[in-house]
C-alpha positions in Angstrom: 108.3 18.4 -37.9 111.1 21.0 -38.5 112.6 21.9 -41.9 115.8 19.9 -41.3 113.7 16.7 -40.9 111.7 17.3 -44.0 114.7 18.3 -46.3 115.2 14.9 -47.9 111.5 14.2 -48.4 111.2 17.5 -50.1 114.3 16.8 -52.3 112.8 13.3 -53.2 109.5 14.8 -54.1 111.3 17.3 -56.4 113.2 14.4 -58.0 110.0 12.5 -58.5 108.4 15.5 -60.3 111.6 16.1 -62.4 111.8 12.5 -63.5 108.1 12.3 -64.2 108.0 15.5 -66.3 111.3 15.5 -68.0 112.6 11.9 -68.3 110.3 11.1 -71.2 109.2 7.8 -69.9 112.8 6.6 -69.3 112.0 5.0 -65.9 109.6 2.1 -65.2 107.3 1.7 -62.2 108.6 -1.6 -61.0 106.3 -4.3 -59.5 105.7 -4.7 -55.8 104.8 -8.2 -54.7 103.1 -8.9 -51.4 103.3 -12.4 -50.2 102.8 -14.3 -46.9 106.1 -15.2 -45.1 105.3 -18.9 -45.7 105.9 -18.4 -49.4 109.6 -18.0 -48.5 109.8 -21.0 -46.3 110.4 -18.8 -43.3 109.6 -19.7 -39.7 106.0 -19.0 -39.0 105.4 -15.6 -37.4 101.7 -14.7 -37.3 100.5 -12.2 -39.8 103.9 -11.4 -41.4 103.7 -10.1 -44.9 106.8 -9.9 -47.1 106.9 -7.3 -49.9 109.4 -7.7 -52.8 110.1 -4.5 -54.6 111.4 -5.8 -57.9 113.7 -2.9 -58.7 116.0 -5.2 -60.6 113.4 -4.8 -63.4 114.2 -1.1 -63.7 115.7 0.4 -66.8 119.5 -0.4 -66.8 118.8 -3.3 -64.4 119.0 -1.5 -61.1 117.7 1.3 -58.9 120.7 3.4 -60.1 118.8 4.7 -63.1 116.7 6.9 -60.8 119.6 8.8 -59.3 121.7 9.0 -62.5 118.9 10.4 -64.6 118.0 12.9 -61.9 121.6 14.1 -61.7 121.8 14.6 -65.5 118.4 16.4 -65.7 119.3 18.7 -62.8 122.5 20.0 -64.4 123.8 21.5 -67.6 125.7 18.9 -69.6 128.8 20.1 -71.4 129.9 19.0 -74.9 132.3 16.6 -73.2 129.3 14.7 -71.8 129.2 12.8 -68.5 131.7 10.7 -66.7 131.4 8.2 -63.9 133.3 5.6 -61.9 131.4 2.5 -61.0 131.5 -1.2 -60.1 129.1 -1.5 -63.0 125.5 -0.6 -62.1 126.0 3.2 -61.7 127.9 3.2 -64.9 125.2 1.3 -66.8 122.6 3.6 -65.4 124.6 6.7 -66.3 125.2 5.3 -69.8 121.5 4.5 -70.3 120.5 8.0 -69.2 123.2 9.6 -71.4 122.0 7.6 -74.4 118.4 8.7 -73.7 119.5 12.3 -73.6 121.9 12.0 -76.6 125.1 12.9 -74.7 128.5 11.3 -74.5 129.4 9.0 -71.6 132.7 7.7 -70.3 132.7 5.0 -67.6 135.7 4.0 -65.4 135.4 0.4 -64.0 137.6 -1.6 -61.6 139.1 -4.9 -62.6 136.6 -6.7 -60.2 133.7 -5.6 -62.5 132.0 -8.4 -64.4 132.4 -8.9 -68.1 128.6 -8.9 -68.3 128.5 -5.4 -67.0 131.3 -4.3 -69.4 129.5 -5.7 -72.4 126.3 -4.0 -71.3 128.1 -0.6 -71.1 129.6 -1.0 -74.6 126.2 -1.9 -76.0 124.9 1.4 -74.6 127.5 3.3 -76.5 129.7 4.2 -73.5 133.4 4.5 -73.6 134.7 2.0 -71.1 138.0 2.4 -69.2 139.1 -0.5 -66.9 141.6 0.5 -64.3 142.9 -0.9 -61.0 141.2 -3.7 -59.1 138.5 -2.1 -56.9 136.0 0.8 -57.1 138.3 3.4 -55.3 141.0 2.8 -58.0 138.5 3.5 -60.8 137.2 6.6 -58.9 140.6 8.1 -58.6 141.3 7.7 -62.3 137.8 9.1 -63.1 138.3 12.2 -61.1 141.7 12.9 -62.7 140.1 12.5 -66.2 137.1 14.7 -65.2 139.5 17.6 -64.4 141.0 17.3 -67.9 137.7 17.2 -69.9 135.3 19.2 -67.7 132.6 16.4 -68.2 129.7 16.4 -65.8 130.7 14.0 -63.0 128.1 11.6 -61.8 129.0 10.0 -58.5 127.9 6.4 -57.9 126.3 7.3 -54.5 127.5 10.6 -52.9 125.7 13.5 -54.7 122.4 15.1 -53.5 120.7 14.4 -56.8 121.8 10.8 -56.8 120.6 10.2 -53.2 117.3 12.0 -53.8 116.8 10.0 -57.0 117.3 6.8 -55.2 114.7 8.0 -52.6 112.1 8.0 -55.3 112.1 4.3 -55.0 110.7 4.7 -51.4 108.2 7.2 -52.7 107.0 4.7 -55.3 106.7 1.9 -52.7 104.5 4.0 -50.5 102.3 5.1 -53.5 101.9 1.4 -54.6 101.5 -0.4 -51.4 101.2 2.0 -48.5 103.7 2.4 -45.7 105.7 -0.8 -44.8 106.7 -1.4 -41.2 110.3 -2.2 -42.2 112.6 -1.9 -45.2 115.6 -4.2 -45.7 118.2 -2.8 -48.0 121.7 -3.6 -49.2 124.5 -1.0 -48.6 127.6 -0.3 -50.6 128.5 3.4 -50.8 125.1 4.2 -49.3 123.2 6.0 -52.0 120.2 3.7 -51.8 119.9 3.5 -48.1 120.4 7.2 -47.8 117.6 7.9 -50.3 115.2 5.4 -48.6 116.0 6.5 -45.1 115.6 10.1 -46.1 112.2 9.4 -47.5 110.8 7.1 -44.8 112.5 8.9 -42.0 111.3 7.1 -38.9 107.9 6.2 -40.3 109.4 2.8 -41.3 112.3 0.9 -39.8 115.1 1.0 -42.4 117.6 -1.9 -41.9 121.1 -1.7 -43.4 122.5 -5.0 -44.7 126.1 -5.6 -45.7 128.3 -8.6 -46.6 130.8 -9.5 -43.8 133.6 -8.9 -46.4 132.3 -5.3 -47.3 131.2 -3.8 -43.9 131.4 -0.1 -45.0 128.6 1.3 -42.9 129.0 -1.2 -40.1 132.6 -0.2 -39.4 131.8 3.5 -39.7 129.2 3.0 -36.9 131.7 1.2 -34.8 134.2 4.1 -35.3 131.7 6.9 -35.0 132.6 8.3 -38.4 133.2 7.1 -42.0 136.4 5.1 -42.3 138.1 3.1 -45.0 137.6 -0.6 -44.9 138.9 -3.6 -46.9 136.3 -4.9 -49.2 135.9 -8.2 -51.2 133.7 -11.2 -51.5 130.7 -12.2 -53.6 129.1 -8.8 -53.9 132.2 -6.6 -54.3 131.4 -5.5 -57.8 128.1 -3.8 -56.5 128.9 -3.2 -52.8 132.6 -2.5 -53.2 132.9 1.1 -51.9 135.7 1.3 -49.2 134.0 4.2 -47.3 130.3 5.1 -46.7 129.3 8.3 -48.6 129.2 11.5 -46.5 125.6 12.2 -47.4 124.3 8.8 -46.5 126.4 8.7 -43.3 124.5 11.9 -42.2 121.1 10.5 -43.1 121.7 7.0 -41.6 122.9 8.5 -38.4 119.4 10.1 -38.0 117.2 7.4 -39.4 118.8 4.0 -39.4 118.9 2.0 -36.2 120.0 -1.4 -37.4 123.1 -2.4 -39.4 123.6 -6.1 -39.9 126.3 -8.3 -41.6 125.7 -11.4 -43.7 128.0 -14.1 -44.8 128.8 -14.7 -48.5 127.4 -18.2 -48.1 124.0 -16.9 -47.0 123.9 -14.3 -49.7 124.7 -16.9 -52.4 122.0 -19.2 -51.0 119.4 -16.5 -51.1 120.4 -15.6 -54.6 120.0 -19.2 -55.7 116.7 -19.5 -53.9 115.3 -16.4 -55.7 116.2 -18.1 -59.0 115.1 -21.6 -58.2 111.8 -20.8 -56.4 110.7 -17.5 -58.1 112.8 -17.4 -61.3 114.3 -14.0 -60.4 117.8 -13.7 -61.8 119.4 -11.1 -59.5 122.9 -10.2 -58.6 124.3 -11.0 -55.1 123.7 -7.5 -53.8 120.0 -7.9 -54.4 119.8 -11.1 -52.3 120.9 -9.6 -49.0 117.4 -8.7 -47.8 116.1 -12.3 -48.3 119.3 -13.7 -46.7 118.6 -11.6 -43.6 115.3 -13.3 -43.2 116.4 -16.8 -44.1 119.3 -16.7 -41.6 117.3 -15.1 -38.8 119.6 -12.0 -38.8 116.4 -10.0 -39.0 113.3 -11.5 -37.4 110.0 -9.7 -38.2 107.5 -9.0 -35.4 104.0 -10.4 -35.4 101.9 -8.7 -38.1 104.9 -6.9 -39.6 104.9 -5.8 -43.2 108.6 -6.1 -44.3 109.8 -4.8 -47.6 112.8 -6.4 -49.3 114.5 -4.2 -51.9 115.6 -6.4 -54.8 117.9 -3.8 -56.2 119.7 -5.1 -59.3 120.0 -7.8 -62.0 123.2 -7.0 -63.9 124.5 -10.5 -63.5 125.6 -13.3 -65.9 122.6 -15.6 -65.8 125.0 -18.6 -66.0 126.3 -17.7 -62.5 122.9 -17.7 -60.8 121.8 -21.3 -60.9 
């Protein structure tokens, strides 16, 4: 295996060490459940085992805490603190990391962001600025402000430290349960799938899942390069990037074979199922992997160990049931 192929695994191992040694217990090792496929009411395929990686139980309520803390620890933070644009989860993670490190944090949110996420940010002590309607609007305003203040910019998905930090989730899965055969993961800007694909390479089949109304990676693959797309729908606050990140585009081109689209109706049904049957209150973005199995968009092979990334829980509980 050449150096190019091992680059992201090496970066992820470095991120794991940095977080373990310097994050002061900030992160949690989240549970990994292993269940037979019958537990999910799926069509019987002999020997299929479904793994749920319950990353919605992570500090800040999503996987984002890994990448954001890794970004902060890997850089000098100026007196003006840190700044980020986010649909919500990256902002919450950055604010939580900043609070743990005792530094200032400013978060730019789009109008589509939920009030639950805004309230969580304010509780963490972040300065919240709501601008525009979708994530790209918030990002543009954030970048302009960063030039004025010199604050450390934390990108929601397109920085090496952020992608490598997300990859520590894959490292943790492998340490907890061994190597799965496949990993089903939601895609917005691509930080999570980039990190996971960079870690697993082709040792596991990493499957990209997107809502039909936010097909960022899917359209890029059709075009042969990242392109802007219109985004909306049930998961727009989490998966609302208009263009796949450059880093994740490069990684997914090498290591991701499958990109699938799911309807808002199937995502909502899976979200409700997780609450009603397993009492897991998760946001729509976290339900795409189960929706892929329930709809038959992804059909495991006989004996397959398929890992579903339950990525976030920053949702108003009243909207789940």
